[in-house]
C-alpha positions in Angstrom: -61.3 23.6 27.2 -59.0 24.3 24.3 -60.2 26.4 21.3 -61.0 23.3 19.2 -63.4 22.0 22.0 -61.1 19.2 23.2 -60.2 18.7 26.9 -56.5 19.1 27.7 -54.8 16.6 30.0 -53.5 18.0 33.3 -49.8 18.2 34.0 -50.1 15.2 36.3 -51.8 13.1 33.6 -49.3 14.0 31.0 -46.2 13.5 33.2 -47.1 10.4 35.1 -49.2 8.4 32.7 -48.1 5.1 31.2 -45.5 5.3 28.4 -47.1 4.1 25.2 -45.3 2.7 22.1 -44.1 5.5 19.9 -45.1 8.2 22.5 -43.3 11.5 22.6 -42.3 11.0 26.3 -41.0 7.5 25.5 -38.9 8.9 22.6 -37.5 11.6 24.8 -36.6 9.1 27.5 -34.9 6.8 25.0 -32.9 9.7 23.6 -31.8 10.8 27.0 -30.9 7.2 28.0 -28.7 6.8 25.0 -27.1 10.2 25.3 -26.5 10.3 29.1 -26.5 6.6 29.8 -29.0 4.6 31.7 -26.6 4.3 34.6 -26.7 8.0 35.3 -30.5 8.0 35.0 -30.8 5.2 37.5 -28.7 6.8 40.2 -31.6 8.4 42.1 -33.5 5.1 42.1 -30.5 3.2 43.5 -29.8 5.8 46.1 -33.5 5.6 47.1 -33.3 1.8 47.5 -29.9 1.6 49.2 -29.7 4.8 51.1 -27.2 7.6 50.8 -24.3 5.9 52.6 -24.4 2.6 50.8 -25.3 4.3 47.5 -22.2 6.5 47.8 -20.0 3.5 48.5 -21.4 1.7 45.4 -20.8 4.8 43.3 -17.2 5.1 44.5 -16.6 1.4 44.0 -17.9 1.7 40.4 -15.7 4.7 39.8 -12.6 2.9 41.0 -13.4 -0.2 38.9 -13.8 2.0 35.8 -10.5 3.8 36.5 -8.6 0.5 36.9 -10.2 -1.1 33.7 -9.5 2.1 31.6 -5.9 2.1 32.8 -5.6 -1.6 31.8 -6.9 -0.9 28.4 -4.7 2.1 27.9 -1.7 0.0 29.0 -2.6 -2.7 26.4 -3.0 0.0 23.7 0.4 1.5 24.3 2.2 -1.9 24.8 0.8 -3.5 21.6 0.5 -0.2 19.6 -3.2 -0.7 18.9 -4.7 2.2 16.8 -8.4 2.0 17.8 -10.7 0.8 20.5 -12.1 -2.2 18.6 -8.6 -3.8 18.3 -7.9 -3.1 22.0 -11.1 -4.8 23.0 -10.3 -7.8 20.8 -6.8 -8.0 22.4 -8.3 -7.6 25.9 -10.5 -10.7 25.4 -13.6 -9.8 23.6 
């Protein structure tokens, strides 16, 4: 018991209980997801579903696709002398 007479939740209950609206854990998860990116946070889940071999192939494929698309955007920016990302995105089609 805590000094004020209330029962404290165990570590397991605090860590693995359902996330409620406005909860501290939910807020921390949302902050991490926006700062790190939900893709990075979902990597262990994808590796668990697909296995290490296929997960690694998917990760390398995504890295190659990101490299190609960033090079295309950089080429458009230099060729058309675009000053910022919003103008590059509009020029690229969207």
